[in-house]
TORSE-817399 format. One record per residue (C-alpha): residue number from 0; residue in one letter; x, y, z negated. Coordinates in nm, 4 decimals. Each point is the difference from the previous one (the first is absolute). Example, Ala and Ser with C-alpha at 12.3 -4.5 7.8 and 13.67 -1.06 7.14 Angstrom:
! TORSE-817399
(pt 0,A,(1.2300,-0.4500,-0.7800))
(pt 1,S,(0.1370,0.3440,0.0660))
! end
This chain:
! TORSE-817399
(pt 0,M,(16.5532,18.4451,8.4793))
(pt 1,E,(-0.3190,0.1236,0.1688))
(pt 2,I,(0.1637,0.3027,0.1635))
(pt 3,L,(0.2989,-0.2017,0.1224))
(pt 4,Q,(-0.2408,-0.2435,0.1625))
(pt 5,S,(-0.2027,0.2869,0.1449))
(pt 6,L,(0.3223,0.1316,0.1562))
(pt 7,L,(0.0218,-0.3161,0.2048))
(pt 8,I,(-0.3659,0.0166,0.0995))
(pt 9,K,(0.0312,0.3644,0.1095))
(pt 10,A,(0.3060,-0.0774,0.2123))
(pt 11,K,(-0.1628,-0.2836,0.1985))
(pt 12,P,(-0.2133,0.1917,0.2537))
(pt 13,W,(0.2815,0.2172,0.1376))
(pt 14,H,(0.2142,-0.2671,0.1719))
(pt 15,K,(0.3172,0.2027,-0.0436))
(pt 16,R,(0.3518,-0.1118,0.0919))
(pt 17,I,(0.2405,-0.0303,-0.2938))
(pt 18,L,(0.3714,0.0005,0.0808))
(pt 19,L,(0.2227,-0.1724,-0.2554))
(pt 20,I,(0.3782,-0.0358,-0.0062))
(pt 21,S,(0.0956,-0.3681,-0.0172))
(pt 22,D,(0.1499,-0.1271,-0.3225))
(pt 23,D,(0.0986,-0.3657,-0.0318))
(pt 24,S,(-0.1791,-0.0625,-0.3280))
(pt 25,Y,(-0.2991,-0.1934,-0.1249))
(pt 26,Q,(-0.1542,0.3210,-0.1393))
(pt 27,F,(0.0140,0.1703,0.3400))
(pt 28,Y,(-0.1560,-0.2800,0.2029))
(pt 29,S,(-0.2588,-0.0665,-0.2697))
(pt 30,G,(-0.0924,0.3674,0.0334))
(pt 31,V,(-0.0298,-0.0311,0.3777))
(pt 32,K,(-0.2185,-0.3077,-0.0457))
(pt 33,S,(-0.2211,0.1855,-0.2495))
(pt 34,I,(-0.0581,0.2766,0.2566))
(pt 35,L,(-0.1242,-0.2654,0.2401))
(pt 36,D,(-0.2024,-0.1877,-0.2599))
(pt 37,K,(-0.1754,0.3153,-0.1203))
(pt 38,R,(-0.0360,0.1301,0.3587))
(pt 39,I,(0.0998,0.3550,-0.0866))
(pt 40,G,(0.1968,0.0585,0.3192))
(pt 41,K,(0.2353,-0.1434,0.2606))
(pt 42,P,(0.3544,-0.0557,-0.1318))
(pt 43,I,(0.2881,0.0906,0.2304))
(pt 44,V,(0.3386,-0.1244,-0.1234))
(pt 45,L,(0.3182,0.1716,0.1191))
(pt 46,G,(0.3270,-0.1930,-0.0078))
(pt 47,H,(0.1774,-0.2834,0.1806))
(pt 48,T,(-0.2549,-0.2281,0.1671))
(pt 49,E,(0.1747,-0.3323,-0.0674))
(pt 50,A,(0.0525,0.0814,-0.3675))
(pt 51,I,(-0.3612,0.1160,-0.0418))
(pt 52,L,(-0.1409,-0.3134,0.1669))
(pt 53,Q,(0.2186,-0.2196,-0.2188))
(pt 54,S,(-0.1106,0.1827,-0.3159))
(pt 55,L,(-0.3645,-0.0286,0.1000))
(pt 56,K,(0.0499,-0.3746,0.0440))
(pt 57,D,(0.1940,-0.0356,-0.3263))
(pt 58,Y,(-0.2657,0.1824,-0.2025))
(pt 59,G,(-0.2977,-0.1647,0.1698))
(pt 60,V,(-0.1373,0.3102,0.1741))
(pt 61,S,(-0.1582,-0.0273,0.3452))
(pt 62,D,(0.1497,0.2262,0.2668))
(pt 63,K,(-0.3138,0.0030,0.2152))
(pt 64,Q,(-0.1427,0.3270,-0.1347))
(pt 65,I,(0.3311,0.1738,-0.0644))
(pt 66,E,(0.1688,0.2226,0.2531))
(pt 67,I,(0.3803,-0.0089,-0.0048))
(pt 68,I,(0.2117,0.2860,0.1294))
(pt 69,D,(0.3596,-0.1034,0.0616))
(pt 70,I,(0.2387,0.2633,-0.1298))
(pt 71,E,(0.2541,-0.0692,0.2770))
(pt 72,H,(-0.1989,-0.0776,0.3123))
(pt 73,D,(-0.3490,0.1516,-0.0106))
(pt 74,F,(-0.0394,0.2935,0.2417))
(pt 75,R,(-0.1975,0.1910,-0.2641))
(pt 76,V,(0.3055,-0.0015,-0.2250))
(pt 77,I,(0.1997,0.1628,0.2777))
(pt 78,E,(-0.2617,0.2732,0.0315))
(pt 79,A,(-0.0068,0.0424,-0.3779))
(pt 80,F,(0.3789,0.0267,-0.0068))
(pt 81,K,(-0.0140,0.2720,0.2657))
(pt 82,Y,(-0.2506,0.1860,-0.2169))
(pt 83,C,(0.2291,-0.0293,-0.3028))
(pt 84,N,(0.2965,0.1060,0.2099))
(pt 85,N,(-0.1789,0.3166,0.1008))
(pt 86,I,(-0.0945,0.1171,-0.3476))
(pt 87,L,(0.2090,-0.1808,-0.2577))
(pt 88,L,(0.2993,-0.1989,0.1180))
(pt 89,E,(0.2500,0.2861,-0.0261))
(pt 90,D,(-0.0950,0.0529,-0.3646))
(pt 91,L,(0.0140,-0.3726,-0.0735))
(pt 92,V,(0.3394,-0.0630,0.1567))
(pt 93,G,(0.1726,0.3200,-0.0992))
(pt 94,G,(-0.1958,0.1102,-0.3042))
(pt 95,I,(-0.1152,-0.1169,-0.3383))
(pt 96,Y,(-0.1301,-0.3363,0.1257))
(pt 97,S,(0.3176,-0.1121,0.1810))
(pt 98,D,(0.1026,-0.2541,-0.2659))
(pt 99,M,(-0.3377,-0.1730,0.0015))
(pt 100,F,(-0.0929,0.0319,0.3666))
(pt 101,W,(0.0412,-0.3607,0.1134))
(pt 102,D,(-0.1464,-0.1374,-0.3220))
(pt 103,V,(-0.3238,0.1906,0.0523))
(pt 104,Y,(-0.0101,-0.0105,0.3796))
(pt 105,T,(-0.2997,-0.2325,0.0085))
(pt 106,N,(-0.1974,0.2250,-0.2344))
(pt 107,I,(0.0809,0.3011,0.2167))
(pt 108,I,(-0.1073,-0.1748,0.3192))
(pt 109,G,(-0.3173,-0.1132,-0.1775))
(pt 110,L,(-0.0863,0.3577,-0.0896))
(pt 111,A,(0.0557,0.1063,0.3601))
(pt 112,L,(-0.2201,-0.2843,0.1278))
(pt 113,V,(-0.2860,0.1238,-0.2177))
(pt 114,K,(0.0570,0.3570,0.1135))
(pt 115,T,(-0.0075,-0.1054,0.3661))
(pt 116,G,(-0.3326,-0.1787,-0.0466))
(pt 117,V,(0.0994,-0.3662,-0.0266))
(pt 118,A,(-0.1605,-0.0298,-0.3458))
(pt 119,D,(-0.2239,0.1987,-0.2331))
(pt 120,V,(0.1597,-0.0710,-0.3402))
(pt 121,F,(0.3649,-0.0425,-0.0984))
(pt 122,I,(0.1162,-0.2172,-0.2913))
(pt 123,G,(0.3772,0.0251,-0.0503))
(pt 124,L,(0.2438,-0.1952,-0.2111))
(pt 125,P,(0.1584,0.1596,-0.3096))
(pt 126,Q,(0.3368,0.0432,0.1658))
(pt 127,F,(0.0625,0.3512,-0.1252))
(pt 128,S,(-0.1260,0.2426,-0.2618))
(pt 129,I,(-0.3483,0.1443,0.0314))
(pt 130,K,(0.1602,0.3429,0.0445))
(pt 131,D,(0.2045,-0.1153,0.3015))
(pt 132,F,(-0.2971,-0.1920,0.1378))
(pt 133,V,(-0.2159,0.3127,-0.0119))
(pt 134,L,(0.2704,0.2108,0.1687))
(pt 135,I,(0.0360,-0.2472,0.2876))
(pt 136,A,(-0.3751,-0.0570,0.0315))
(pt 137,K,(-0.0583,0.3746,0.0046))
(pt 138,S,(0.2462,0.0364,0.2885))
(pt 139,I,(-0.1519,-0.2830,0.2044))
(pt 140,I,(-0.3692,-0.0104,-0.0953))
(pt 141,G,(-0.0422,0.3702,-0.0722))
(pt 142,T,(-0.2202,0.1702,-0.2556))
(pt 143,K,(-0.3765,0.0272,0.0073))
(pt 144,Y,(0.0182,0.3781,-0.0297))
(pt 145,I,(0.2764,0.2369,0.1114))
(pt 146,K,(0.1124,0.0880,-0.3514))
(pt 147,G,(-0.1782,-0.2826,-0.1764))
(pt 148,L,(0.1301,-0.1533,-0.3196))
(pt 149,I,(0.0989,-0.3670,-0.0026))
(pt 150,S,(-0.0999,-0.1589,-0.3300))
(pt 151,S,(-0.1174,-0.3354,-0.1298))
(pt 152,S,(-0.2482,-0.1770,-0.2207))
(pt 153,H,(-0.0461,-0.3455,-0.1502))
(pt 154,L,(-0.3129,-0.2054,-0.0437))
(pt 155,V,(0.0236,-0.1532,-0.3468))
(pt 156,Q,(-0.2026,-0.2978,-0.1245))
(pt 157,T,(0.0283,-0.0117,-0.3798))
(pt 158,T,(-0.1260,-0.2632,-0.2405))
(pt 159,T,(-0.2024,0.2618,-0.1923))
(pt 160,M,(-0.3352,-0.0178,0.1733))
(pt 161,E,(-0.1575,0.2919,-0.1874))
(pt 162,Y,(0.2361,0.2529,0.1601))
(pt 163,G,(-0.0249,0.1357,0.3530))
(pt 164,V,(-0.2193,-0.2009,0.2349))
(pt 165,N,(-0.0115,-0.3377,-0.1731))
(pt 166,G,(0.3675,0.0353,-0.0889))
(pt 167,I,(0.1156,0.1488,0.3323))
(pt 168,L,(0.1517,0.3478,0.0275))
(pt 169,M,(0.1965,0.2020,0.2541))
(pt 170,F,(0.3312,0.1572,-0.1092))
(pt 171,G,(0.1720,0.2876,0.1820))
(pt 172,D,(0.2870,0.0762,0.0575))
(pt 173,C,(0.2297,-0.2651,-0.1478))
(pt 174,S,(0.2571,-0.0378,0.2794))
(pt 175,I,(0.0828,0.2996,0.2182))
(pt 176,V,(-0.0514,0.3619,-0.1131))
(pt 177,E,(0.2432,0.0592,-0.2842))
(pt 178,N,(-0.1176,0.3259,-0.1517))
(pt 179,P,(-0.3038,0.1246,0.1919))
(pt 180,T,(-0.1012,0.3635,-0.0019))
(pt 181,S,(-0.3559,0.0857,-0.0916))
(pt 182,K,(-0.0901,0.0124,0.3690))
(pt 183,E,(0.1624,-0.3383,0.0590))
(pt 184,L,(-0.1774,-0.1436,-0.3042))
(pt 185,A,(-0.3307,0.1162,0.1476))
(pt 186,D,(0.0931,-0.1639,0.3326))
(pt 187,I,(0.0883,-0.3267,-0.1766))
(pt 188,T,(-0.3357,0.0146,-0.1759))
(pt 189,N,(-0.1934,0.0479,0.3233))
(pt 190,S,(0.1848,-0.2769,0.1878))
(pt 191,T,(-0.0403,-0.2502,-0.2823))
(pt 192,A,(-0.3658,0.0860,-0.0566))
(pt 193,L,(-0.0790,-0.0323,0.3716))
(pt 194,L,(0.1430,-0.3511,0.0143))
(pt 195,A,(-0.1717,-0.0885,-0.3275))
(pt 196,S,(-0.3339,0.1048,0.1479))
(pt 197,L,(0.0485,-0.2541,0.2805))
(pt 198,I,(0.1206,-0.2768,-0.2293))
(pt 199,F,(-0.2389,0.0485,-0.2921))
(pt 200,G,(-0.3138,-0.0062,0.2144))
(pt 201,D,(-0.3055,0.0847,-0.2093))
(pt 202,N,(0.2190,0.1007,-0.2949))
(pt 203,K,(0.0766,0.3677,0.0476))
(pt 204,P,(0.3573,0.1077,-0.0765))
(pt 205,K,(0.0347,0.1693,-0.3366))
(pt 206,V,(0.3390,0.1689,0.0035))
(pt 207,S,(0.2042,0.1121,-0.2976))
(pt 208,L,(0.3086,0.2182,0.0393))
(pt 209,L,(0.1970,-0.1250,-0.2983))
(pt 210,S,(0.1897,0.2087,-0.2521))
(pt 211,F,(0.1256,-0.0283,-0.3567))
(pt 212,S,(-0.2619,0.2635,-0.0830))
(pt 213,T,(-0.3786,-0.0229,0.0007))
(pt 214,K,(-0.1839,0.3265,0.0548))
(pt 215,G,(0.2434,0.2269,-0.1802))
(pt 216,S,(0.1298,-0.2381,-0.2661))
(pt 217,A,(0.3573,0.0907,0.1028))
(pt 218,S,(0.1681,0.2897,0.1763))
(pt 219,H,(0.2919,-0.0591,0.2369))
(pt 220,H,(0.1081,0.0843,0.3545))
(pt 221,M,(-0.0473,-0.3668,0.0983))
(pt 222,V,(-0.3614,0.0250,-0.1118))
(pt 223,D,(-0.0362,0.3244,0.1936))
(pt 224,K,(0.1041,-0.1808,0.3190))
(pt 225,V,(-0.2834,-0.2518,-0.0390))
(pt 226,I,(-0.2533,0.2744,-0.0764))
(pt 227,K,(0.1090,0.1952,0.3069))
(pt 228,A,(-0.0363,-0.3131,0.2145))
(pt 229,G,(-0.3521,-0.0453,-0.1330))
(pt 230,K,(-0.0889,0.3585,0.0856))
(pt 231,I,(0.1268,-0.0549,0.3552))
(pt 232,I,(-0.2383,-0.2957,0.0293))
(pt 233,D,(-0.2763,0.2216,-0.1470))
(pt 234,S,(0.0366,0.2300,0.3016))
(pt 235,T,(-0.0458,-0.2762,0.2583))
(pt 236,S,(-0.2899,-0.2206,0.1031))
(pt 237,K,(0.0185,-0.3504,-0.1388))
(pt 238,T,(-0.2086,-0.3167,-0.0055))
(pt 239,Y,(0.1117,-0.1397,-0.3337))
(pt 240,D,(-0.0322,0.0821,-0.3682))
(pt 241,Y,(0.3170,0.1244,-0.1647))
(pt 242,D,(0.1406,0.1721,-0.3040))
(pt 243,Y,(0.3432,0.1196,-0.1009))
(pt 244,E,(0.2119,0.0379,-0.3086))
(pt 245,L,(-0.1119,-0.3263,-0.1536))
(pt 246,Q,(0.2089,-0.2431,-0.2008))
(pt 247,L,(-0.0102,-0.3656,0.1008))
(pt 248,D,(-0.2150,-0.1130,-0.2915))
(pt 249,A,(-0.2482,0.2818,0.0591))
(pt 250,S,(-0.0107,-0.0967,0.3671))
(pt 251,I,(-0.0934,-0.3672,-0.0305))
(pt 252,D,(-0.1402,-0.0568,-0.3507))
(pt 253,P,(-0.3653,0.1165,-0.0245))
(pt 254,Q,(0.0053,0.0633,-0.3750))
(pt 255,I,(0.3209,0.2025,0.0068))
(pt 256,G,(-0.1032,0.1778,0.3205))
(pt 257,S,(-0.3347,0.1106,-0.1438))
(pt 258,R,(0.1749,0.1337,-0.3087))
(pt 259,K,(0.2931,0.1765,0.1667))
(pt 260,A,(-0.1785,0.1250,0.3148))
(pt 261,P,(-0.3766,-0.0143,-0.0665))
(pt 262,F,(-0.0969,0.2030,0.3078))
(pt 263,S,(0.2121,-0.1924,0.2493))
(pt 264,L,(-0.1585,-0.2070,0.2802))
(pt 265,V,(0.3074,-0.2211,0.0081))
(pt 266,A,(0.1339,-0.0354,-0.3551))
(pt 267,G,(-0.0290,-0.3580,-0.1216))
(pt 268,Y,(-0.0941,-0.1366,0.3432))
(pt 269,A,(0.2904,0.0865,0.2322))
(pt 270,N,(0.0864,-0.2604,0.2624))
(pt 271,V,(0.2671,0.2055,0.1813))
(pt 272,L,(0.2982,0.1196,-0.2042))
(pt 273,I,(0.2308,0.2694,0.1396))
(pt 274,F,(0.3340,0.0199,-0.1782))
(pt 275,P,(0.1724,0.3393,-0.0374))
(pt 276,D,(0.3341,-0.1229,0.1357))
(pt 277,L,(0.1859,-0.3075,0.1187))
(pt 278,Q,(0.1537,-0.0768,-0.3380))
(pt 279,A,(-0.3402,-0.0299,-0.1652))
(pt 280,G,(-0.1535,-0.1884,0.2919))
(pt 281,N,(0.2810,-0.2493,0.0434))
(pt 282,I,(0.0191,-0.0736,-0.3720))
(pt 283,G,(-0.3780,-0.0303,-0.0289))
(pt 284,L,(-0.0193,-0.2424,0.2920))
(pt 285,S,(0.2838,-0.2107,-0.1401))
(pt 286,L,(-0.1654,-0.0152,-0.3416))
(pt 287,V,(-0.3277,-0.1386,0.1327))
(pt 288,N,(0.1922,-0.2448,0.2195))
(pt 289,L,(0.2403,-0.1325,-0.2617))
(pt 290,L,(-0.2031,0.0273,-0.3192))
(pt 291,G,(-0.3548,-0.0100,0.1312))
(pt 292,D,(0.0375,-0.2797,0.2563))
(pt 293,A,(-0.1612,0.2170,0.2678))
(pt 294,I,(-0.0259,-0.0764,0.3714))
(pt 295,T,(0.1100,0.2949,0.2135))
(pt 296,V,(-0.0346,0.0738,0.3691))
(pt 297,G,(0.2469,0.2524,0.1338))
(pt 298,P,(0.1633,0.2298,0.0442))
(pt 299,I,(-0.2735,0.1183,0.2352))
(pt 300,I,(0.1593,0.2837,0.1937))
(pt 301,H,(-0.2083,0.3069,0.0873))
(pt 302,G,(0.0772,0.2692,0.2538))
(pt 303,L,(0.1491,-0.1928,0.2918))
(pt 304,S,(-0.1903,0.0047,0.3274))
(pt 305,L,(-0.0530,-0.3783,-0.0061))
(pt 306,P,(-0.0354,-0.2540,-0.2846))
(pt 307,T,(0.3631,-0.0805,-0.0777))
(pt 308,Y,(0.1078,-0.1888,-0.3109))
(pt 309,Q,(0.3005,-0.1744,-0.1509))
(pt 310,L,(-0.0423,-0.3111,-0.2105))
(pt 311,P,(0.1204,0.0245,-0.3612))
(pt 312,N,(0.3089,-0.1822,-0.1212))
(pt 313,K,(-0.0804,-0.3608,-0.0956))
(pt 314,Y,(-0.3204,0.0209,0.2002))
(pt 315,T,(-0.2582,-0.2774,-0.0018))
(pt 316,C,(-0.2519,-0.1437,0.2439))
(pt 317,A,(-0.2644,0.2197,-0.1679))
(pt 318,D,(0.2064,0.3143,0.0679))
(pt 319,I,(-0.0032,-0.0753,0.3727))
(pt 320,L,(-0.3711,-0.0816,0.0032))
(pt 321,Y,(-0.1307,0.2973,-0.1967))
(pt 322,L,(0.2414,0.2580,0.1427))
(pt 323,S,(-0.0988,-0.1149,0.3498))
(pt 324,A,(-0.3681,0.0359,-0.0932))
(pt 325,V,(0.0606,0.3513,-0.1345))
(pt 326,G,(0.1802,0.0837,0.3243))
(pt 327,V,(-0.2925,-0.1199,0.2092))
(pt 328,I,(-0.2419,0.2062,-0.2094))
(pt 329,A,(0.2347,0.2997,0.0255))
(pt 330,T,(-0.0266,-0.0114,0.3794))
(pt 331,T,(-0.3603,0.1091,-0.0412))
(pt 332,M,(0.1333,0.3184,-0.1603))
(pt 333,V,(0.2264,0.0578,0.3016))
(pt 334,D,(-0.2728,-0.0816,0.2524))
! end
C-alpha cells in the first residue's frame, strides 16, 4: 500500500479543487469525507443544496469545508449551461445523447464548470458507458493535443508483493481504445508511463508491451503490431525503460524473464503492462480483480485537456479518494 499512501501525500501540497457530482449514498459521502480527512484537495459537490446538506448530516460529514454548487440556482451553472449550449446542446438534444440528456445533465454541467475554471478535477458518476462519457467529455473539456488519442490506464494493487513495485502495477489500456494501431499503442504506452513516473516516485517505470510471443517465439500479424509499436517508441525520446513483444510471465517473473529475454532491461521486472487491445486488457484487469483480490484505481483517462474521470460501477469510498488524488497529481502534468 506504500504507493497508494504516497499518492495522498503527493496530492496534499497542491490545494486543488475537486468537483464531484452528488450521489445520495454512504459510499459517496464517505469518499468526500476522506478527501477532507486526507487533505488532498477542496471538494466541491454539485447537486441540490437541501439534499446535499441533509445527506451530509445523515452521514455525519461536516459541511464547513465543502463547497456546494446548486444545480438550479447557482449563477455559475447558468454560465456553464451557456457554454454547453454553444458547443454541445444541439448534439445532445437532437443527436445520439437525446434519450439520456436529462439523466446526465448534472454530469454535463459539472464538466462545463471544470472547463470554465470553477474546479481543477472532475469526478463524475457512472451514469453512462465509458465510451459515451469520453465522447461528451471530449466535446466539453477538449483534448490535450489537436489530434491526441484519448486512452486510459488503471493503477492495480495486487496481493503478490514480488511483482511490480511491491505488488503495484499500471495497466493500459483496459477501458477505451478497442483495437489500437501501432501508433496508438505507442501513444498509450507513453501516456501510461508518464503518469507512472509521477506515481511511482523513485521507482522508475519499466514498461512491457505485452504479446503472446516473446522475442520471436511466435509469428502473427498481432505480434507484428506490437513490434511496430515498439519501434515507434524506439524512434522517440523517452524517460523510462521499456521492451516489447514480451509475454506476461516473461514480463513480471524474473526467472522466466531472464530465460526468455536475457538481454532485456525490463523482462522479469515490468511494473507497467501495456495490453495489445481492449479485449486482452479488459479481461486481464477483470481476472486480477475477481480472482486475485486486487485493488484498482481507474479508469484514469489520458488525453483530455483537464483531469476528468468517471467513477466505476459499484464504486467505493476508496475509488473517490484515490481517483481524486490521481487527478490532483495529473494537474501537475497539465500545468
